[in-house]
MMTF fields as JSON, N, C-alpha, C and O atoms, coordinates in Angstrom:
{
  "mmtfVersion": "1.0.0",
  "mmtfProducer": "UNKNOWN",
  "numBonds": 239,
  "numAtoms": 240,
  "numGroups": 60,
  "numChains": 1,
  "numModels": 1,
  "chainsPerModel": [1],
  "groupsPerChain": [60],
  "chainIdList": ["A"],
  "bondAtomList": [4, 2, 8, 6, 12, 10, 16, 14, 20, 18, 24, 22, 28, 26, 32, 30, 36, 34, 40, 38, 44, 42, 48, 46, 52, 50, 56, 54, 60, 58, 64, 62, 68, 66, 72, 70, 76, 74, 80, 78, 84, 82, 88, 86, 92, 90, 96, 94, 100, 98, 104, 102, 108, 106, 112, 110, 116, 114, 120, 118, 124, 122, 128, 126, 132, 130, 136, 134, 140, 138, 144, 142, 148, 146, 152, 150, 156, 154, 160, 158, 164, 162, 168, 166, 172, 170, 176, 174, 180, 178, 184, 182, 188, 186, 192, 190, 196, 194, 200, 198, 204, 202, 208, 206, 212, 210, 216, 214, 220, 218, 224, 222, 228, 226, 232, 230, 236, 234],
  "bondOrderList": [1, 1, 1, 1, 1, 1, 1, 1, 1, 1, 1, 1, 1, 1, 1, 1, 1, 1, 1, 1, 1, 1, 1, 1, 1, 1, 1, 1, 1, 1, 1, 1, 1, 1, 1, 1, 1, 1, 1, 1, 1, 1, 1, 1, 1, 1, 1, 1, 1, 1, 1, 1, 1, 1, 1, 1, 1, 1, 1],
  "groupList": [{"groupName": "MET", "atomNameList": ["N", "CA", "C", "O"], "elementList": ["N", "C", "C", "O"], "formalChargeList": [0, 0, 0, 0], "bondAtomList": [1, 0, 2, 1, 3, 2], "bondOrderList": [1, 1, 2], "singleLetterCode": "M", "chemCompType": "L-PEPTIDE LINKING"}, {"groupName": "CYS", "atomNameList": ["N", "CA", "C", "O"], "elementList": ["N", "C", "C", "O"], "formalChargeList": [0, 0, 0, 0], "bondAtomList": [1, 0, 2, 1, 3, 2], "bondOrderList": [1, 1, 2], "singleLetterCode": "C", "chemCompType": "L-PEPTIDE LINKING"}, {"groupName": "ASP", "atomNameList": ["N", "CA", "C", "O"], "elementList": ["N", "C", "C", "O"], "formalChargeList": [0, 0, 0, 0], "bondAtomList": [1, 0, 2, 1, 3, 2], "bondOrderList": [1, 1, 2], "singleLetterCode": "D", "chemCompType": "L-PEPTIDE LINKING"}, {"groupName": "VAL", "atomNameList": ["N", "CA", "C", "O"], "elementList": ["N", "C", "C", "O"], "formalChargeList": [0, 0, 0, 0], "bondAtomList": [1, 0, 2, 1, 3, 2], "bondOrderList": [1, 1, 2], "singleLetterCode": "V", "chemCompType": "L-PEPTIDE LINKING"}, {"groupName": "LYS", "atomNameList": ["N", "CA", "C", "O"], "elementList": ["N", "C", "C", "O"], "formalChargeList": [0, 0, 0, 0], "bondAtomList": [1, 0, 2, 1, 3, 2], "bondOrderList": [1, 1, 2], "singleLetterCode": "K", "chemCompType": "L-PEPTIDE LINKING"}, {"groupName": "ALA", "atomNameList": ["N", "CA", "C", "O"], "elementList": ["N", "C", "C", "O"], "formalChargeList": [0, 0, 0, 0], "bondAtomList": [1, 0, 2, 1, 3, 2], "bondOrderList": [1, 1, 2], "singleLetterCode": "A", "chemCompType": "L-PEPTIDE LINKING"}, {"groupName": "TYR", "atomNameList": ["N", "CA", "C", "O"], "elementList": ["N", "C", "C", "O"], "formalChargeList": [0, 0, 0, 0], "bondAtomList": [1, 0, 2, 1, 3, 2], "bondOrderList": [1, 1, 2], "singleLetterCode": "Y", "chemCompType": "L-PEPTIDE LINKING"}, {"groupName": "GLU", "atomNameList": ["N", "CA", "C", "O"], "elementList": ["N", "C", "C", "O"], "formalChargeList": [0, 0, 0, 0], "bondAtomList": [1, 0, 2, 1, 3, 2], "bondOrderList": [1, 1, 2], "singleLetterCode": "E", "chemCompType": "L-PEPTIDE LINKING"}, {"groupName": "ILE", "atomNameList": ["N", "CA", "C", "O"], "elementList": ["N", "C", "C", "O"], "formalChargeList": [0, 0, 0, 0], "bondAtomList": [1, 0, 2, 1, 3, 2], "bondOrderList": [1, 1, 2], "singleLetterCode": "I", "chemCompType": "L-PEPTIDE LINKING"}, {"groupName": "ASN", "atomNameList": ["N", "CA", "C", "O"], "elementList": ["N", "C", "C", "O"], "formalChargeList": [0, 0, 0, 0], "bondAtomList": [1, 0, 2, 1, 3, 2], "bondOrderList": [1, 1, 2], "singleLetterCode": "N", "chemCompType": "L-PEPTIDE LINKING"}, {"groupName": "LEU", "atomNameList": ["N", "CA", "C", "O"], "elementList": ["N", "C", "C", "O"], "formalChargeList": [0, 0, 0, 0], "bondAtomList": [1, 0, 2, 1, 3, 2], "bondOrderList": [1, 1, 2], "singleLetterCode": "L", "chemCompType": "L-PEPTIDE LINKING"}, {"groupName": "SER", "atomNameList": ["N", "CA", "C", "O"], "elementList": ["N", "C", "C", "O"], "formalChargeList": [0, 0, 0, 0], "bondAtomList": [1, 0, 2, 1, 3, 2], "bondOrderList": [1, 1, 2], "singleLetterCode": "S", "chemCompType": "L-PEPTIDE LINKING"}, {"groupName": "PRO", "atomNameList": ["N", "CA", "C", "O"], "elementList": ["N", "C", "C", "O"], "formalChargeList": [0, 0, 0, 0], "bondAtomList": [1, 0, 2, 1, 3, 2], "bondOrderList": [1, 1, 2], "singleLetterCode": "P", "chemCompType": "L-PEPTIDE LINKING"}, {"groupName": "THR", "atomNameList": ["N", "CA", "C", "O"], "elementList": ["N", "C", "C", "O"], "formalChargeList": [0, 0, 0, 0], "bondAtomList": [1, 0, 2, 1, 3, 2], "bondOrderList": [1, 1, 2], "singleLetterCode": "T", "chemCompType": "L-PEPTIDE LINKING"}, {"groupName": "GLN", "atomNameList": ["N", "CA", "C", "O"], "elementList": ["N", "C", "C", "O"], "formalChargeList": [0, 0, 0, 0], "bondAtomList": [1, 0, 2, 1, 3, 2], "bondOrderList": [1, 1, 2], "singleLetterCode": "Q", "chemCompType": "L-PEPTIDE LINKING"}, {"groupName": "ARG", "atomNameList": ["N", "CA", "C", "O"], "elementList": ["N", "C", "C", "O"], "formalChargeList": [0, 0, 0, 0], "bondAtomList": [1, 0, 2, 1, 3, 2], "bondOrderList": [1, 1, 2], "singleLetterCode": "R", "chemCompType": "L-PEPTIDE LINKING"}, {"groupName": "PHE", "atomNameList": ["N", "CA", "C", "O"], "elementList": ["N", "C", "C", "O"], "formalChargeList": [0, 0, 0, 0], "bondAtomList": [1, 0, 2, 1, 3, 2], "bondOrderList": [1, 1, 2], "singleLetterCode": "F", "chemCompType": "L-PEPTIDE LINKING"}, {"groupName": "GLY", "atomNameList": ["N", "CA", "C", "O"], "elementList": ["N", "C", "C", "O"], "formalChargeList": [0, 0, 0, 0], "bondAtomList": [1, 0, 2, 1, 3, 2], "bondOrderList": [1, 1, 2], "singleLetterCode": "G", "chemCompType": "PEPTIDE LINKING"}],
  "groupTypeList": [0, 1, 2, 3, 4, 5, 6, 7, 4, 8, 6, 9, 2, 0, 8, 2, 4, 10, 11, 12, 11, 2, 13, 10, 14, 10, 0, 10, 7, 5, 7, 13, 7, 2, 14, 15, 9, 16, 6, 15, 0, 3, 17, 9, 16, 10, 10, 14, 4, 17, 14, 4, 13, 3, 3, 7, 17, 4, 0, 16],
  "groupIdList": [1, 2, 3, 4, 5, 6, 7, 8, 9, 10, 11, 12, 13, 14, 15, 16, 17, 18, 19, 20, 21, 22, 23, 24, 25, 26, 27, 28, 29, 30, 31, 32, 33, 34, 35, 36, 37, 38, 39, 40, 41, 42, 43, 44, 45, 46, 47, 48, 49, 50, 51, 52, 53, 54, 55, 56, 57, 58, 59, 60],
  "secStructList": [7, 7, 7, 2, 2, 2, 2, 2, 2, 2, 2, 2, 2, 2, 2, 2, 2, 7, 7, 2, 2, 2, 2, 2, 2, 2, 2, 6, 6, 7, 1, 1, 2, 2, 2, 2, 2, 2, 2, 2, 2, 2, 2, 2, 2, 2, 2, 2, 2, 2, 2, 2, 2, 2, 2, 2, 6, 6, 7, 7],
  "xCoordList": [128.836, 128.247, 127.345, 126.348, 127.583, 126.872, 125.459, 125.055, 124.703, 123.463, 123.127, 123.112, 122.798, 122.396, 121.676, 122.102, 120.322, 119.472, 119.73, 119.384, 120.6, 120.849, 121.715, 121.726, 122.357, 123.388, 122.599, 122.872, 121.692, 120.99, 119.731, 119.45, 119.365, 118.75, 119.687, 119.438, 120.4, 121.685, 121.946, 122.037, 122.05, 122.364, 121.317, 121.491, 119.93, 118.891, 118.731, 118.259, 119.004, 118.846, 119.403, 118.961, 120.781, 121.767, 121.418, 121.548, 121.013, 120.5, 119.201, 119.046, 118.42, 116.997, 117.143, 116.562, 117.867, 117.693, 118.788, 118.509, 120.27, 121.401, 121.428, 121.493, 121.321, 121.529, 123.121, 123.868, 123.566, 125.01, 125.373, 126.436, 124.504, 125.254, 125.04, 126.049, 124.198, 124.329, 125.584, 126.312, 125.91, 127.493, 128.436, 129.294, 128.599, 129.203, 129.473, 130.638, 128.247, 128.406, 128.426, 128.237, 128.645, 129.155, 130.63, 131.362, 131.066, 132.795, 133.119, 133.972, 132.512, 133.027, 133.138, 134.155, 131.857, 131.662, 132.586, 133.053, 132.866, 133.657, 134.974, 135.961, 134.711, 135.956, 137.32, 138.466, 136.956, 138.394, 138.635, 137.785, 139.806, 140.15, 139.549, 138.982, 139.625, 138.591, 137.46, 137.059, 136.579, 135.098, 135.324, 134.863, 135.977, 135.888, 135.993, 135.424, 136.635, 137.259, 135.61, 135.333, 134.732, 134.269, 132.899, 132.055, 132.527, 131.494, 131.803, 130.943, 133.188, 133.381, 133.34, 133.126, 133.534, 133.068, 131.797, 131.36, 130.965, 129.687, 128.734, 127.737, 129.625, 129.055, 129.142, 128.156, 130.462, 130.962, 130.211, 130.087, 129.682, 128.971, 127.772, 127.245, 126.769, 125.685, 125.627, 124.725, 126.839, 126.994, 126.889, 126.219, 127.661, 128.045, 126.712, 126.106, 126.227, 124.685, 123.826, 123.17, 123.883, 122.855, 122.915, 122.097, 124.65, 125.435, 124.875, 124.622, 124.776, 124.398, 122.784, 122.16, 122.231, 120.88, 120.443, 119.37, 121.332, 121.318, 121.669, 120.943, 122.873, 123.514, 122.401, 122.072, 122.05, 120.844, 119.798, 119.159, 119.24, 117.973, 118.419, 117.578, 119.411, 120.022, 119.047, 118.309, 119.297, 118.983, 119.753, 119.398, 120.978, 122.221, 122.063, 122.885],
  "yCoordList": [196.457, 195.482, 195.458, 196.18, 194.761, 195.119, 194.668, 193.75, 195.323, 195.377, 194.257, 194.355, 192.865, 191.651, 191.792, 191.68, 192.083, 192.528, 192.788, 192.221, 193.989, 194.936, 193.985, 194.211, 193.054, 192.177, 191.254, 191.123, 190.687, 189.652, 190.382, 189.754, 191.302, 191.952, 192.182, 191.648, 192.709, 192.647, 191.482, 191.533, 190.429, 189.107, 188.57, 188.029, 188.861, 188.319, 189.234, 188.717, 190.334, 191.261, 190.81, 190.818, 190.228, 189.933, 188.415, 188.132, 187.409, 186.423, 186.351, 185.514, 187.084, 186.942, 187.868, 187.671, 188.708, 190.055, 189.947, 190.231, 189.439, 189.792, 188.167, 186.964, 189.177, 187.935, 188.016, 188.834, 186.726, 186.9, 188.132, 188.741, 188.418, 190.015, 190.899, 191.562, 191.043, 192.254, 192.142, 193.129, 190.946, 190.788, 191.101, 191.882, 190.777, 191.215, 192.736, 193.124, 193.773, 194.945, 195.411, 196.622, 194.674, 195.508, 194.947, 195.76, 194.337, 193.856, 195.059, 195.894, 195.1, 196.095, 197.568, 198.261, 197.935, 199.33, 199.742, 200.875, 198.512, 198.706, 199.743, 199.596, 200.739, 201.731, 201.061, 201.361, 200.084, 199.464, 198.198, 197.532, 197.887, 196.342, 195.474, 194.459, 195.83, 195.148, 195.537, 195.128, 196.126, 195.81, 194.787, 193.674, 195.011, 194.117, 192.741, 191.771, 192.642, 191.042, 190.781, 189.588, 191.668, 191.337, 191.051, 190.495, 191.382, 191.086, 189.963, 189.083, 189.654, 188.642, 187.28, 186.115, 187.582, 186.279, 186.31, 185.261, 187.261, 187.355, 186.36, 185.643, 186.761, 186.061, 184.678, 183.948, 184.2, 182.946, 181.937, 180.721, 182.803, 182.191, 182.001, 181.07, 182.853, 182.503, 181.559, 180.732, 181.694, 180.498, 178.82, 177.923, 178.651, 177.725, 177.374, 176.413, 178.058, 178.038, 177.204, 176.244, 177.7, 177.406, 175.868, 175.051, 175.91, 174.189, 173.223, 172.019, 174.073, 172.447, 172.46, 171.399, 173.532, 173.006, 172.127, 171.525, 172.091, 171.68, 170.065, 169.08, 170.141, 168.963, 167.917, 166.763, 168.565, 167.729, 167.506, 166.569, 168.275, 167.738, 167.026, 166.826, 166.645, 165.964, 166.173, 165.356, 167.465, 168.071, 168.221, 168.911, 167.518, 167.689, 166.424, 166.251],
  "zCoordList": [162.202, 161.846, 160.391, 160.407, 159.253, 158.178, 158.14, 158.855, 157.295, 156.998, 155.792, 154.565, 156.949, 155.888, 155.163, 154.014, 155.303, 154.43, 153.433, 152.397, 153.607, 152.289, 151.375, 150.165, 151.831, 151.208, 150.257, 149.064, 150.837, 150.65, 149.248, 148.227, 149.475, 148.468, 147.257, 146.176, 147.378, 146.544, 145.605, 144.379, 146.393, 145.766, 144.859, 143.767, 145.635, 144.941, 143.755, 142.743, 143.724, 142.387, 141.408, 140.259, 141.911, 140.885, 140.574, 139.384, 141.38, 140.573, 139.8, 138.911, 140.083, 139.496, 138.16, 137.093, 138.402, 137.196, 136.026, 134.861, 136.501, 135.597, 134.659, 134.911, 133.346, 132.136, 131.936, 132.472, 130.822, 130.669, 129.678, 129.796, 128.791, 128.154, 129.526, 129.764, 130.297, 131.052, 131.833, 131.933, 132.427, 133.183, 132.079, 132.489, 130.809, 129.658, 129.769, 129.855, 129.772, 129.715, 130.744, 130.85, 131.779, 133.28, 133.133, 133.697, 132.83, 132.371, 131.402, 131.7, 130.416, 129.323, 129.895, 129.867, 130.44, 131.029, 132.149, 132.259, 133.157, 134.596, 134.485, 133.763, 135.339, 135.236, 135.9, 135.562, 136.921, 137.272, 136.691, 136.1, 136.871, 136.976, 137.876, 137.472, 139.319, 140.024, 140.067, 141.157, 139.539, 138.728, 137.934, 138.186, 136.999, 135.601, 136.298, 135.797, 137.328, 137.795, 138.919, 139.046, 139.573, 140.004, 139.294, 139.997, 137.874, 137.246, 136.816, 136.859, 136.248, 135.211, 136.63, 136.294, 137.91, 138.795, 139.06, 139.532, 138.9, 139.252, 137.958, 138.044, 136.811, 135.56, 135.759, 135.654, 136.091, 135.861, 137.023, 136.874, 138.358, 139.183, 138.868, 139.477, 137.711, 137.123, 136.273, 136.139, 135.534, 134.368, 135.14, 134.627, 136.401, 136.685, 137.232, 136.757, 138.166, 138.528, 137.675, 138.08, 136.28, 135.105, 134.583, 134.16, 134.895, 134.221, 135.48, 135.442, 136.5, 137.639, 137.395, 137.409, 137.202, 136.913, 135.57, 135.568, 134.442, 133.499, 133.947, 133.815, 134.452, 134.641, 135.686, 135.41, 136.693, 137.612, 137.15, 137.629, 136.06, 135.313, 134.206, 133.33, 134.055, 132.89, 131.551, 130.999, 131.258, 130.187, 129.081, 128.126, 129.145, 128.181, 127.16, 126.26]
}
């Protein structure tokens, strides 16, 4: 069984602390293509989350 609390902490840390430039740096410095793809997906997720906030708040 996985440690759900540990993964929730990782998720929250990523949501709260990663900026677009951070995810770009992670992609550029990734050691493998799998890591690069993972960080790309995280960056896309954070971008979409921000876009949703803008659209819902009618800030465009």
